[in-house]
N, CA, C and O atoms as a DFTB+ gen file, in Angstrom:
772 C
 N C O
     1  1     -11.969      78.274     -32.204
     2  2     -12.590      77.304     -33.145
     3  2     -12.091      75.958     -32.893
     4  3     -11.344      75.477     -33.744
     5  1     -12.427      75.174     -31.711
     6  2     -12.025      73.898     -31.382
     7  2     -12.899      72.980     -32.336
     8  3     -14.117      73.117     -32.450
     9  1     -12.222      72.126     -32.942
    10  2     -12.893      70.934     -33.696
    11  2     -12.272      69.624     -32.993
    12  3     -11.122      69.273     -33.254
    13  1     -13.027      68.969     -32.155
    14  2     -12.644      67.833     -31.520
    15  2     -12.484      66.720     -32.535
    16  3     -11.680      65.810     -32.329
    17  1     -13.232      66.771     -33.626
    18  2     -13.213      65.625     -34.690
    19  2     -12.148      66.002     -35.702
    20  3     -12.218      67.061     -36.326
    21  1     -11.104      65.080     -35.872
    22  2     -10.155      65.236     -36.863
    23  2     -10.731      64.968     -38.278
    24  3     -11.577      64.088     -38.441
    25  1     -10.263      65.742     -39.316
    26  2     -10.809      65.507     -40.624
    27  2      -9.605      64.778     -41.342
    28  3      -8.465      65.239     -41.392
    29  1     -10.012      63.574     -41.890
    30  2      -9.066      62.791     -42.680
    31  2      -9.088      63.216     -44.045
    32  3     -10.122      63.063     -44.695
    33  1      -8.043      63.746     -44.571
    34  2      -7.782      64.431     -45.785
    35  2      -8.122      63.489     -46.800
    36  3      -8.896      63.800     -47.705
    37  1      -7.596      62.356     -46.716
    38  2      -7.861      61.126     -47.908
    39  2      -9.388      60.890     -48.021
    40  3      -9.984      60.970     -49.095
    41  1      -9.929      60.621     -46.945
    42  2     -11.433      60.438     -47.062
    43  2     -12.190      61.594     -47.560
    44  3     -13.212      61.341     -48.197
    45  1     -11.851      62.848     -47.372
    46  2     -12.514      64.016     -47.800
    47  2     -12.083      64.192     -49.416
    48  3     -12.881      64.722     -50.188
    49  1     -10.971      63.789     -49.810
    50  2     -10.611      64.013     -51.187
    51  2     -11.497      62.832     -52.064
    52  3     -12.075      63.063     -53.126
    53  1     -11.460      61.566     -51.385
    54  2     -12.346      60.536     -52.081
    55  2     -13.769      60.970     -52.086
    56  3     -14.440      60.773     -53.100
    57  1     -14.278      61.533     -51.058
    58  2     -15.688      61.992     -51.108
    59  2     -16.027      62.995     -52.276
    60  3     -17.071      63.037     -52.926
    61  1     -14.939      63.771     -52.391
    62  2     -15.317      65.041     -53.280
    63  2     -15.130      64.323     -54.646
    64  3     -15.890      64.717     -55.531
    65  1     -14.352      63.450     -54.935
    66  2     -14.151      62.758     -56.305
    67  2     -15.313      61.967     -56.604
    68  3     -15.778      61.961     -57.743
    69  1     -15.825      61.287     -55.650
    70  2     -17.116      60.361     -55.694
    71  2     -18.267      61.448     -56.072
    72  3     -18.897      61.441     -57.129
    73  1     -18.407      62.282     -55.125
    74  2     -19.642      63.183     -55.495
    75  2     -19.630      63.861     -56.670
    76  3     -20.664      63.986     -57.326
    77  1     -18.341      64.423     -57.103
    78  2     -18.115      65.049     -58.408
    79  2     -18.499      64.329     -59.561
    80  3     -18.933      64.901     -60.561
    81  1     -18.335      62.863     -59.460
    82  2     -18.681      61.965     -60.490
    83  2     -20.127      61.530     -60.537
    84  3     -20.482      60.599     -61.259
    85  1     -21.033      62.264     -59.697
    86  2     -22.326      61.952     -59.707
    87  2     -22.876      60.720     -58.733
    88  3     -23.986      60.198     -58.843
    89  1     -22.000      60.418     -57.892
    90  2     -22.315      59.390     -56.944
    91  2     -23.224      59.840     -55.885
    92  3     -23.480      61.037     -55.755
    93  1     -23.739      58.910     -55.097
    94  2     -24.755      59.146     -53.993
    95  2     -24.087      59.015     -52.607
    96  3     -23.003      58.470     -52.398
    97  1     -24.819      59.542     -51.774
    98  2     -24.196      59.365     -50.226
    99  2     -24.191      58.039     -49.834
   100  3     -23.312      57.598     -49.094
   101  1     -25.152      57.325     -50.293
   102  2     -25.122      55.808     -49.719
   103  2     -24.178      55.091     -50.547
   104  3     -23.906      53.995     -50.057
   105  1     -23.538      55.356     -51.725
   106  2     -22.547      54.781     -52.262
   107  2     -21.167      55.216     -51.612
   108  3     -20.261      54.413     -51.390
   109  1     -21.105      56.533     -51.338
   110  2     -19.997      56.973     -50.559
   111  2     -19.742      56.325     -49.283
   112  3     -18.591      56.078     -48.924
   113  1     -20.779      56.034     -48.570
   114  2     -20.561      55.346     -47.148
   115  2     -19.974      53.815     -47.403
   116  3     -19.229      53.242     -46.609
   117  1     -20.396      53.316     -48.523
   118  2     -19.919      52.084     -48.801
   119  2     -18.396      51.998     -48.935
   120  3     -17.707      51.136     -48.391
   121  1     -17.947      52.978     -49.714
   122  2     -16.504      53.259     -49.961
   123  2     -15.748      53.608     -48.729
   124  3     -14.703      52.984     -48.543
   125  1     -16.069      54.412     -47.947
   126  2     -15.340      55.017     -46.858
   127  2     -15.529      54.124     -45.434
   128  3     -14.879      54.329     -44.409
   129  1     -16.567      53.086     -45.604
   130  2     -16.588      52.196     -44.317
   131  2     -15.582      51.369     -44.197
   132  3     -14.999      50.926     -45.187
   133  1     -15.254      51.055     -42.958
   134  2     -14.055      50.220     -42.575
   135  2     -14.427      48.750     -42.536
   136  3     -14.025      48.115     -41.561
   137  1     -15.059      48.191     -43.356
   138  2     -15.397      46.822     -43.515
   139  2     -14.321      45.951     -44.058
   140  3     -13.637      46.394     -44.982
   141  1     -14.091      44.741     -43.580
   142  2     -13.041      44.025     -43.983
   143  2     -13.610      43.260     -45.271
   144  3     -14.697      42.686     -45.215
   145  1     -12.889      43.274     -46.346
   146  2     -13.300      42.464     -47.590
   147  2     -12.592      41.108     -47.485
   148  3     -11.395      41.120     -47.202
   149  1     -13.220      39.936     -47.688
   150  2     -12.607      38.756     -47.601
   151  2     -11.679      38.519     -48.744
   152  3     -11.925      39.086     -49.809
   153  1     -10.559      37.683     -48.630
   154  2      -9.674      37.376     -49.640
   155  2      -9.613      35.937     -49.737
   156  3      -9.572      35.246     -48.719
   157  1      -9.604      35.400     -50.998
   158  2      -9.522      33.894     -51.166
   159  2      -8.252      33.378     -50.505
   160  3      -7.211      34.034     -50.454
   161  1      -8.415      32.131     -49.991
   162  2      -7.277      31.613     -49.189
   163  2      -5.857      31.377     -49.961
   164  3      -4.734      31.551     -49.488
   165  1      -6.175      30.968     -51.173
   166  2      -4.965      30.753     -52.168
   167  2      -4.114      32.128     -52.399
   168  3      -2.885      32.195     -52.366
   169  1      -4.917      33.094     -52.614
   170  2      -4.341      34.405     -52.925
   171  2      -3.664      35.025     -51.609
   172  3      -2.656      35.732     -51.644
   173  1      -4.309      34.688     -50.522
   174  2      -3.830      35.202     -49.293
   175  2      -2.559      34.441     -49.028
   176  3      -1.614      35.082     -48.567
   177  1      -2.405      33.047     -49.280
   178  2      -1.155      32.371     -48.868
   179  2      -0.037      32.899     -49.966
   180  3       1.094      33.185     -49.576
   181  1      -0.379      33.007     -51.253
   182  2       0.568      33.615     -52.099
   183  2       1.188      34.920     -51.787
   184  3       2.393      35.121     -51.932
   185  1       0.334      35.823     -51.348
   186  2       0.721      37.324     -50.782
   187  2       1.719      36.934     -49.586
   188  3       2.867      37.377     -49.555
   189  1       1.220      36.105     -48.639
   190  2       2.180      35.959     -47.502
   191  2       3.520      35.193     -47.726
   192  3       4.464      35.330     -46.948
   193  1       3.564      34.392     -48.804
   194  2       4.646      33.617     -49.169
   195  2       5.636      34.686     -49.723
   196  3       6.806      34.722     -49.340
   197  1       5.127      35.551     -50.635
   198  2       5.861      36.488     -51.292
   199  2       6.536      37.490     -50.236
   200  3       7.726      37.802     -50.214
   201  1       5.606      37.894     -49.433
   202  2       6.144      38.675     -48.346
   203  2       7.337      38.177     -47.410
   204  3       8.316      38.845     -47.077
   205  1       7.060      36.922     -47.072
   206  2       8.079      36.225     -46.360
   207  2       9.363      36.064     -47.213
   208  3      10.446      36.202     -46.644
   209  1       9.326      35.819     -48.362
   210  2      10.511      35.565     -49.234
   211  2      11.264      37.089     -49.241
   212  3      12.483      37.145     -49.078
   213  1      10.489      38.274     -49.432
   214  2      11.083      39.456     -49.465
   215  2      11.661      39.835     -48.204
   216  3      12.623      40.603     -48.171
   217  1      11.106      39.316     -47.081
   218  2      11.647      39.774     -45.828
   219  2      12.989      39.128     -45.556
   220  3      13.901      39.739     -44.999
   221  1      13.090      37.749     -46.006
   222  2      14.283      36.877     -45.652
   223  2      15.320      37.275     -46.688
   224  3      16.480      36.964     -46.417
   225  1      15.104      37.877     -47.768
   226  2      16.156      38.142     -48.790
   227  2      17.038      39.351     -48.128
   228  3      16.475      40.345     -47.669
   229  1      18.340      39.213     -48.113
   230  2      19.185      40.306     -47.545
   231  2      19.477      41.081     -48.696
   232  3      19.482      40.588     -49.824
   233  1      19.745      42.394     -48.437
   234  2      20.271      43.410     -49.222
   235  2      21.790      43.068     -49.477
   236  3      22.318      42.135     -48.872
   237  1      22.477      43.838     -50.379
   238  2      23.769      43.666     -50.516
   239  2      24.572      44.004     -49.330
   240  3      25.427      43.274     -48.828
   241  1      24.205      45.235     -48.904
   242  2      24.859      45.650     -47.687
   243  2      24.774      44.815     -46.464
   244  3      25.730      44.790     -45.689
   245  1      23.549      44.034     -46.205
   246  2      23.485      43.133     -45.133
   247  2      24.219      41.801     -45.496
   248  3      24.753      41.161     -44.590
   249  1      24.264      41.367     -46.774
   250  2      25.189      40.301     -46.938
   251  2      26.528      40.699     -46.719
   252  3      27.248      39.887     -46.137
   253  1      27.037      41.853     -47.088
   254  2      28.462      42.150     -46.991
   255  2      28.807      42.261     -45.364
   256  3      29.887      41.854     -44.937
   257  1      27.866      42.806     -44.554
   258  2      28.109      42.950     -43.129
   259  2      28.171      41.664     -42.637
   260  3      29.096      41.419     -41.863
   261  1      27.305      40.690     -42.946
   262  2      27.414      39.279     -42.311
   263  2      28.851      38.466     -42.717
   264  3      29.483      37.779     -41.914
   265  1      29.188      38.665     -43.975
   266  2      30.362      38.007     -44.421
   267  2      31.537      38.643     -43.663
   268  3      32.402      37.944     -43.136
   269  1      31.549      39.925     -43.621
   270  2      32.587      40.691     -42.817
   271  2      32.626      40.098     -41.341
   272  3      33.670      39.639     -40.875
   273  1      31.617      40.128     -40.743
   274  2      31.524      39.655     -39.318
   275  2      32.023      38.121     -39.215
   276  3      32.821      37.796     -38.336
   277  1      31.542      37.239     -40.107
   278  2      32.044      35.916     -40.180
   279  2      33.616      35.831     -40.346
   280  3      34.281      35.057     -39.656
   281  1      34.158      36.638     -41.265
   282  2      35.540      36.439     -41.299
   283  2      36.298      37.530     -40.488
   284  3      37.515      37.627     -40.644
   285  1      35.694      38.289     -39.700
   286  2      36.195      39.154     -38.739
   287  2      37.175      40.333     -39.505
   288  3      38.351      40.550     -39.212
   289  1      36.498      40.937     -40.411
   290  2      37.130      41.979     -41.193
   291  2      36.377      43.248     -40.902
   292  3      35.177      43.267     -40.629
   293  1      37.215      44.390     -40.982
   294  2      36.552      45.707     -40.796
   295  2      36.620      46.325     -42.284
   296  3      37.308      45.895     -43.211
   297  1      35.838      47.320     -42.298
   298  2      35.745      48.022     -43.789
   299  2      37.043      48.351     -44.270
   300  3      37.351      48.052     -45.424
   301  1      37.930      49.002     -43.422
   302  2      39.179      49.499     -43.827
   303  2      40.088      48.323     -44.442
   304  3      40.731      48.467     -45.481
   305  1      40.065      47.165     -43.691
   306  2      40.834      46.179     -44.137
   307  2      40.323      45.477     -45.412
   308  3      41.084      45.088     -46.298
   309  1      38.996      45.345     -45.445
   310  2      38.323      44.886     -46.668
   311  2      38.631      45.758     -47.923
   312  3      38.842      45.166     -48.982
   313  1      38.670      47.062     -47.890
   314  2      38.817      48.008     -48.917
   315  2      40.248      47.836     -49.372
   316  3      40.525      47.860     -50.571
   317  1      41.241      47.649     -48.353
   318  2      42.594      47.464     -48.749
   319  2      42.867      46.126     -49.589
   320  3      43.574      46.128     -50.597
   321  1      42.270      45.041     -49.104
   322  2      42.548      43.774     -49.781
   323  2      41.664      43.762     -51.059
   324  3      42.074      43.061     -51.984
   325  1      40.583      44.399     -51.219
   326  2      39.939      44.381     -52.472
   327  2      40.394      45.444     -53.599
   328  3      40.183      45.281     -54.801
   329  1      40.901      46.305     -53.160
   330  2      41.426      47.395     -53.984
   331  2      40.541      48.508     -54.302
   332  3      40.575      49.130     -55.363
   333  1      39.607      48.767     -53.163
   334  2      38.479      49.753     -53.352
   335  2      38.653      50.800     -52.236
   336  3      39.179      50.551     -51.152
   337  1      38.154      52.006     -52.612
   338  2      38.263      53.091     -51.580
   339  2      37.441      52.845     -50.305
   340  3      36.375      52.236     -50.402
   341  1      37.829      53.235     -49.250
   342  2      37.004      53.098     -48.146
   343  2      35.544      53.592     -48.260
   344  3      34.618      53.014     -47.691
   345  1      35.396      54.648     -48.998
   346  2      34.127      55.304     -49.032
   347  2      33.195      54.397     -49.957
   348  3      31.978      54.394     -49.772
   349  1      33.697      53.748     -50.799
   350  2      32.878      52.723     -51.692
   351  2      32.292      51.538     -50.807
   352  3      31.121      51.165     -50.874
   353  1      33.270      50.992     -49.961
   354  2      32.919      49.989     -49.146
   355  2      31.965      50.388     -48.150
   356  3      31.112      49.591     -47.758
   357  1      32.055      51.734     -47.645
   358  2      31.047      52.144     -46.795
   359  2      29.686      52.227     -47.325
   360  3      28.733      51.719     -46.734
   361  1      29.585      52.842     -48.399
   362  2      28.328      52.999     -49.250
   363  2      27.810      51.685     -49.650
   364  3      26.595      51.500     -49.581
   365  1      28.631      50.698     -50.083
   366  2      28.032      49.405     -50.215
   367  2      27.495      48.720     -48.996
   368  3      26.548      47.942     -49.108
   369  1      28.064      48.974     -47.807
   370  2      27.619      48.463     -46.546
   371  2      26.293      49.043     -46.219
   372  3      25.406      48.379     -45.681
   373  1      26.165      50.332     -46.562
   374  2      25.161      51.032     -46.077
   375  2      23.959      51.117     -47.143
   376  3      22.993      51.865     -46.995
   377  1      24.138      50.279     -48.202
   378  2      23.168      50.298     -49.300
   379  2      22.721      51.738     -49.917
   380  3      21.584      52.083     -50.240
   381  1      23.781      52.387     -49.980
   382  2      23.607      53.871     -50.521
   383  2      24.018      54.099     -52.088
   384  3      23.799      55.155     -52.681
   385  1      24.591      53.056     -52.618
   386  2      25.164      53.121     -53.879
   387  2      24.744      51.967     -54.700
   388  3      24.658      50.858     -54.173
   389  1      24.488      52.135     -55.898
   390  2      24.292      51.089     -56.810
   391  2      25.487      50.350     -57.092
   392  3      26.552      50.904     -57.367
   393  1      25.306      48.910     -57.020
   394  2      26.611      48.096     -56.963
   395  2      27.247      47.981     -58.286
   396  3      28.442      47.694     -58.358
   397  1      26.485      48.198     -59.407
   398  2      27.001      48.272     -60.689
   399  2      27.876      49.688     -60.980
   400  3      28.432      49.856     -62.066
   401  1      27.932      50.579     -60.013
   402  2      28.777      51.723     -60.023
   403  2      30.229      51.239     -59.765
   404  3      31.187      51.902     -60.161
   405  1      30.360      50.170     -59.152
   406  2      31.660      49.501     -58.882
   407  2      32.282      48.866     -60.079
   408  3      31.549      48.097     -60.701
   409  1      33.375      49.024     -60.476
   410  2      33.941      48.217     -61.621
   411  2      33.951      46.716     -61.353
   412  3      34.422      46.239     -60.320
   413  1      33.426      46.019     -62.301
   414  2      33.064      44.587     -62.268
   415  2      34.206      43.714     -61.784
   416  3      33.946      42.767     -61.042
   417  1      35.469      43.972     -62.160
   418  2      36.525      43.111     -61.771
   419  2      36.977      43.448     -60.229
   420  3      37.403      42.543     -59.512
   421  1      36.869      44.710     -59.787
   422  2      37.049      44.947     -58.485
   423  2      36.036      44.297     -57.569
   424  3      36.354      43.703     -56.539
   425  1      34.723      44.453     -58.032
   426  2      33.610      43.750     -57.567
   427  2      33.839      42.319     -57.313
   428  3      33.526      41.785     -56.249
   429  1      34.352      41.747     -58.231
   430  2      34.566      40.262     -58.248
   431  2      35.654      40.060     -57.298
   432  3      35.517      39.084     -56.561
   433  1      36.819      40.844     -57.136
   434  2      37.767      40.547     -56.172
   435  2      37.207      40.696     -54.753
   436  3      37.618      39.960     -53.856
   437  1      36.261      41.649     -54.527
   438  2      35.761      41.800     -53.285
   439  2      34.695      40.416     -52.834
   440  3      34.587      40.062     -51.660
   441  1      34.022      39.794     -53.876
   442  2      33.348      38.787     -53.597
   443  2      34.164      37.489     -53.364
   444  3      33.751      36.614     -52.603
   445  1      35.325      37.393     -54.036
   446  2      36.193      36.183     -53.967
   447  2      36.899      36.436     -52.475
   448  3      37.217      35.483     -51.764
   449  1      37.081      37.646     -52.132
   450  2      37.737      37.849     -50.695
   451  2      36.865      37.452     -49.645
   452  3      37.344      37.039     -48.588
   453  1      35.466      37.542     -49.844
   454  2      34.404      37.274     -48.734
   455  2      33.849      35.813     -48.987
   456  3      33.087      35.289     -48.175
   457  1      34.272      35.156     -50.177
   458  2      33.880      33.859     -50.357
   459  2      32.280      33.732     -50.639
   460  3      31.613      32.837     -50.121
   461  1      31.752      34.675     -51.475
   462  2      30.439      34.794     -51.805
   463  2      30.080      34.199     -53.063
   464  3      30.820      34.390     -54.028
   465  1      28.869      33.385     -53.199
   466  2      28.747      32.802     -54.444
   467  2      27.758      33.785     -55.341
   468  3      27.064      34.662     -54.827
   469  1      27.791      33.565     -56.442
   470  2      27.019      34.501     -57.524
   471  2      25.659      34.389     -57.177
   472  3      25.045      35.438     -57.372
   473  1      24.916      33.365     -56.681
   474  2      23.613      33.172     -56.723
   475  2      23.155      34.147     -55.444
   476  3      22.184      34.900     -55.511
   477  1      24.030      34.008     -54.241
   478  2      23.641      34.866     -53.140
   479  2      23.794      36.470     -53.405
   480  3      23.092      37.310     -52.841
   481  1      24.760      36.745     -54.293
   482  2      25.071      38.038     -54.522
   483  2      24.125      38.592     -55.477
   484  3      23.879      39.797     -55.410
   485  1      23.567      37.873     -56.349
   486  2      22.623      38.383     -57.390
   487  2      21.384      38.606     -56.715
   488  3      20.775      39.621     -57.051
   489  1      20.791      37.748     -55.679
   490  2      19.580      38.098     -55.105
   491  2      19.748      39.259     -54.190
   492  3      18.778      39.962     -53.909
   493  1      20.908      39.487     -53.723
   494  2      21.189      40.611     -52.718
   495  2      21.233      41.913     -53.690
   496  3      20.481      42.862     -53.464
   497  1      22.002      41.920     -54.612
   498  2      22.226      43.020     -55.428
   499  2      20.788      43.514     -56.098
   500  3      20.538      44.710     -56.242
   501  1      19.979      42.582     -56.445
   502  2      18.506      42.898     -57.248
   503  2      17.730      43.600     -55.953
   504  3      17.023      44.589     -56.143
   505  1      17.882      43.097     -54.778
   506  2      17.165      43.777     -53.739
   507  2      17.599      45.091     -53.467
   508  3      16.779      46.006     -53.391
   509  1      18.797      45.272     -53.313
   510  2      19.476      46.580     -53.136
   511  2      19.034      47.620     -54.262
   512  3      18.684      48.774     -54.017
   513  1      19.093      47.105     -55.407
   514  2      18.760      47.954     -56.494
   515  2      17.214      48.389     -56.340
   516  3      16.867      49.548     -56.564
   517  1      16.352      47.431     -55.962
   518  2      14.866      47.697     -55.687
   519  2      14.844      48.762     -54.561
   520  3      14.009      49.662     -54.649
   521  1      15.538      48.737     -53.707
   522  2      15.564      49.576     -52.505
   523  2      15.972      50.859     -52.860
   524  3      15.352      51.820     -52.406
   525  1      16.935      51.021     -53.615
   526  2      17.606      52.182     -54.175
   527  2      16.496      53.023     -55.039
   528  3      16.164      54.196     -54.871
   529  1      16.057      52.161     -55.932
   530  2      14.842      52.677     -56.855
   531  2      13.642      53.273     -56.152
   532  3      13.117      54.321     -56.526
   533  1      13.246      52.583     -55.151
   534  2      12.164      52.891     -54.178
   535  2      12.614      54.353     -53.719
   536  3      11.974      55.339     -54.084
   537  1      13.812      54.458     -52.852
   538  2      14.017      55.717     -52.228
   539  2      14.180      56.814     -53.278
   540  3      13.835      57.968     -53.024
   541  1      14.701      56.466     -54.450
   542  2      14.906      57.615     -55.631
   543  2      13.462      58.077     -55.808
   544  3      13.233      59.282     -55.700
   545  1      12.487      57.243     -56.064
   546  2      11.165      57.670     -56.523
   547  2      10.497      58.494     -55.264
   548  3       9.769      59.463     -55.481
   549  1      10.781      58.064     -54.000
   550  2      10.212      58.753     -52.851
   551  2      10.810      60.145     -52.752
   552  3      10.125      61.084     -52.345
   553  1      12.209      60.310     -53.157
   554  2      12.839      61.686     -52.997
   555  2      12.377      62.602     -54.056
   556  3      12.635      63.790     -53.864
   557  1      11.686      62.259     -55.241
   558  2      11.465      63.099     -56.116
   559  2      10.345      64.081     -55.821
   560  3       9.329      63.668     -55.262
   561  1      10.467      65.314     -56.154
   562  2       9.473      66.282     -55.613
   563  2       8.004      65.988     -56.045
   564  3       7.708      65.284     -57.011
   565  1       7.124      66.605     -55.220
   566  2       5.809      66.053     -55.371
   567  2       5.285      67.312     -56.332
   568  3       5.944      68.323     -56.574
   569  1       4.092      67.047     -56.771
   570  2       3.296      68.047     -57.734
   571  2       3.405      69.574     -57.238
   572  3       3.618      70.486     -58.037
   573  1       3.258      69.758     -56.005
   574  2       3.158      71.006     -55.443
   575  2       4.493      71.778     -55.443
   576  3       4.458      72.972     -55.146
   577  1       5.604      71.226     -55.737
   578  2       6.782      71.802     -55.885
   579  2       7.226      72.320     -57.296
   580  3       8.241      72.998     -57.455
   581  1       6.343      71.928     -58.351
   582  2       6.905      72.220     -59.562
   583  2       6.676      73.855     -59.863
   584  3       5.769      74.515     -59.357
   585  1       7.590      74.324     -60.704
   586  2       7.558      75.649     -61.086
   587  2       7.089      75.675     -62.468
   588  3       7.153      74.656     -63.156
   589  1       6.610      76.805     -62.934
   590  2       6.286      77.150     -64.374
   591  2       7.611      77.089     -65.261
   592  3       8.675      77.520     -64.815
   593  1       7.511      76.576     -66.437
   594  2       8.750      76.444     -67.294
   595  2       9.100      77.769     -67.627
   596  3      10.316      77.953     -67.673
   597  1       8.388      78.745     -67.871
   598  2       8.795      80.046     -68.250
   599  2       7.896      81.164     -67.523
   600  3       6.670      81.069     -67.463
   601  1       8.529      82.090     -67.048
   602  2       7.881      83.230     -66.419
   603  2       8.456      84.547     -66.946
   604  3       9.680      84.652     -67.027
   605  1       7.663      85.555     -67.307
   606  2       8.171      86.949     -67.670
   607  2       9.046      87.341     -66.551
   608  3       8.691      87.260     -65.375
   609  1      10.169      87.757     -66.931
   610  2      10.975      88.488     -65.933
   611  2      11.716      87.410     -65.001
   612  3      12.485      87.811     -64.127
   613  1      11.496      86.122     -65.180
   614  2      12.158      85.175     -64.384
   615  2      13.741      85.177     -64.661
   616  3      14.580      85.109     -63.762
   617  1      14.009      85.257     -65.931
   618  2      15.440      85.021     -66.371
   619  2      16.124      86.469     -66.481
   620  3      15.549      87.430     -66.991
   621  1      17.389      86.511     -65.955
   622  2      18.131      87.644     -66.080
   623  2      18.272      88.007     -67.682
   624  3      18.105      87.129     -68.528
   625  1      18.565      89.258     -68.006
   626  2      18.592      89.719     -69.365
   627  2      19.703      88.796     -70.234
   628  3      19.451      88.293     -71.329
   629  1      20.855      88.692     -69.588
   630  2      22.062      88.000     -70.194
   631  2      22.019      86.558     -70.158
   632  3      22.820      85.907     -70.829
   633  1      21.010      85.917     -69.313
   634  2      21.125      84.536     -69.102
   635  2      20.272      83.800     -70.327
   636  3      19.167      84.208     -70.683
   637  1      20.839      82.837     -70.825
   638  2      20.070      82.079     -71.947
   639  2      18.873      81.413     -71.270
   640  3      18.822      81.180     -70.062
   641  1      17.889      81.120     -72.179
   642  2      16.688      80.574     -71.728
   643  2      16.906      79.017     -71.732
   644  3      16.283      78.382     -70.882
   645  1      17.569      78.465     -72.433
   646  2      17.905      77.064     -72.405
   647  2      19.337      76.633     -72.057
   648  3      20.234      77.184     -72.695
   649  1      19.638      75.813     -71.223
   650  2      21.137      75.631     -70.862
   651  2      21.609      74.615     -71.922
   652  3      20.889      73.721     -72.367
   653  1      22.937      74.847     -72.295
   654  2      23.542      74.163     -73.438
   655  2      23.881      72.836     -72.781
   656  3      23.734      71.866     -73.525
   657  1      24.324      72.571     -71.483
   658  2      24.778      71.328     -71.002
   659  2      23.610      70.815     -70.101
   660  3      22.836      71.575     -69.520
   661  1      23.560      69.515     -70.042
   662  2      22.511      68.866     -69.260
   663  2      22.891      68.907     -67.896
   664  3      24.099      68.930     -67.661
   665  1      21.981      68.922     -66.827
   666  2      22.308      68.958     -65.361
   667  2      22.465      67.635     -64.891
   668  3      21.969      67.363     -63.798
   669  1      23.149      66.651     -65.610
   670  2      23.250      65.272     -65.438
   671  2      24.621      65.029     -65.009
   672  3      25.536      65.599     -65.605
   673  1      24.870      64.197     -63.981
   674  2      26.310      63.772     -63.696
   675  2      26.625      62.499     -64.174
   676  3      27.712      62.016     -63.855
   677  1      25.787      61.820     -64.946
   678  2      25.940      60.753     -65.469
   679  2      25.563      59.328     -64.743
   680  3      25.701      58.224     -65.270
   681  1      25.080      59.571     -63.479
   682  2      24.756      58.453     -62.609
   683  2      23.587      57.518     -63.139
   684  3      23.491      56.329     -62.836
   685  1      22.635      58.263     -64.040
   686  2      21.626      57.480     -64.513
   687  2      21.912      56.415     -65.548
   688  3      21.078      55.620     -65.982
   689  1      23.297      56.495     -65.923
   690  2      23.740      55.453     -66.878
   691  2      23.793      53.961     -66.054
   692  3      23.795      52.893     -66.667
   693  1      23.830      54.042     -64.780
   694  2      23.936      52.890     -63.989
   695  2      22.727      52.510     -63.206
   696  3      22.653      51.430     -62.620
   697  1      21.806      53.381     -63.200
   698  2      20.627      53.355     -62.419
   699  2      19.420      52.782     -63.084
   700  3      18.310      53.192     -62.746
   701  1      19.561      51.787     -64.082
   702  2      18.455      51.262     -64.479
   703  2      18.779      49.826     -64.627
   704  3      19.928      49.395     -64.532
   705  1      17.591      48.993     -64.894
   706  2      17.473      47.618     -64.807
   707  2      18.393      46.928     -65.794
   708  3      19.025      45.918     -65.484
   709  1      18.459      47.551     -67.106
   710  2      19.268      46.789     -68.041
   711  2      20.670      46.995     -67.808
   712  3      21.458      46.101     -68.116
   713  1      21.091      48.117     -67.279
   714  2      22.553      48.070     -67.033
   715  2      22.872      47.078     -65.867
   716  3      23.902      46.405     -65.813
   717  1      21.976      47.066     -65.038
   718  2      22.351      46.118     -63.800
   719  2      22.322      44.572     -64.319
   720  3      23.186      43.766     -63.974
   721  1      21.293      44.258     -65.140
   722  2      21.279      42.871     -65.692
   723  2      22.638      42.453     -66.464
   724  3      23.175      41.351     -66.359
   725  1      23.092      43.512     -67.247
   726  2      24.410      43.335     -67.956
   727  2      25.540      43.173     -67.050
   728  3      26.439      42.358     -67.258
   729  1      25.486      44.018     -65.959
   730  2      26.589      43.895     -65.137
   731  2      26.630      42.486     -64.300
   732  3      27.694      41.919     -64.050
   733  1      25.490      42.041     -63.940
   734  2      25.431      40.858     -63.346
   735  2      25.761      39.599     -64.378
   736  3      26.370      38.591     -64.017
   737  1      25.274      39.816     -65.682
   738  2      25.844      38.764     -66.683
   739  2      27.398      38.736     -66.666
   740  3      28.074      37.720     -66.507
   741  1      27.847      39.945     -66.847
   742  2      29.364      39.952     -66.856
   743  2      30.045      39.329     -65.493
   744  3      31.012      38.569     -65.547
   745  1      29.488      39.702     -64.395
   746  2      29.938      39.143     -63.160
   747  2      29.884      37.742     -63.030
   748  3      30.754      37.110     -62.431
   749  1      28.764      37.156     -63.642
   750  2      28.589      35.735     -63.722
   751  2      29.734      35.122     -64.480
   752  3      30.365      34.163     -64.035
   753  1      29.976      35.670     -65.579
   754  2      31.116      35.155     -66.557
   755  2      32.297      35.053     -65.767
   756  3      32.957      34.013     -65.773
   757  1      32.684      36.246     -64.952
   758  2      33.948      36.258     -64.421
   759  2      34.063      35.431     -63.181
   760  3      35.170      35.077     -62.776
   761  1      32.913      35.100     -62.541
   762  2      32.926      34.107     -61.387
   763  2      33.031      32.755     -61.751
   764  3      33.193      31.912     -60.868
   765  1      32.956      32.410     -63.035
   766  2      32.977      31.078     -63.475
   767  2      34.483      30.580     -63.295
   768  3      35.404      31.396     -63.334
   769  1      34.689      29.320     -63.112
   770  2      36.228      28.831     -62.959
   771  2      36.839      28.642     -64.190
   772  3      38.011      28.271     -64.247
């Protein structure tokens, strides 16, 4: 059963949704055609400006790498002088941890060591936060992975149906915009002379 024409799953799903809602074949061809829709020049310029700004904003890990290269420091030496574990510095460089997981006074020492201003750091920390939030959303299971809440015979006889302790390790306390803003406000207070 050779089928030389590959079926686009998204187009087929859109076609089914459209036809299910009483659409016509002519209307469907307008939706799935690959015509270019014109965009107003002002809106296009605004979109390109925002994309350019986003592309040129460094994440905190990139900012940290540039500062370390400028001062010819390696991660181990920086960790020793800043009073942070090597693993935390590595996670900050790789943008794999939220910056507000680092105690604010130690984070301030790190910034002073690298001669970074608060304005630079704030923009970089916000970009890192957005990157981590995006990666967290992408890692969440899709709808096809969900299991039913209860199935007969699913639980062992001696196992309670509800867990008494939450399955949280407390990380979500730092993984929200409000805690990040409070962290940055406190960091700004500490960075003032």
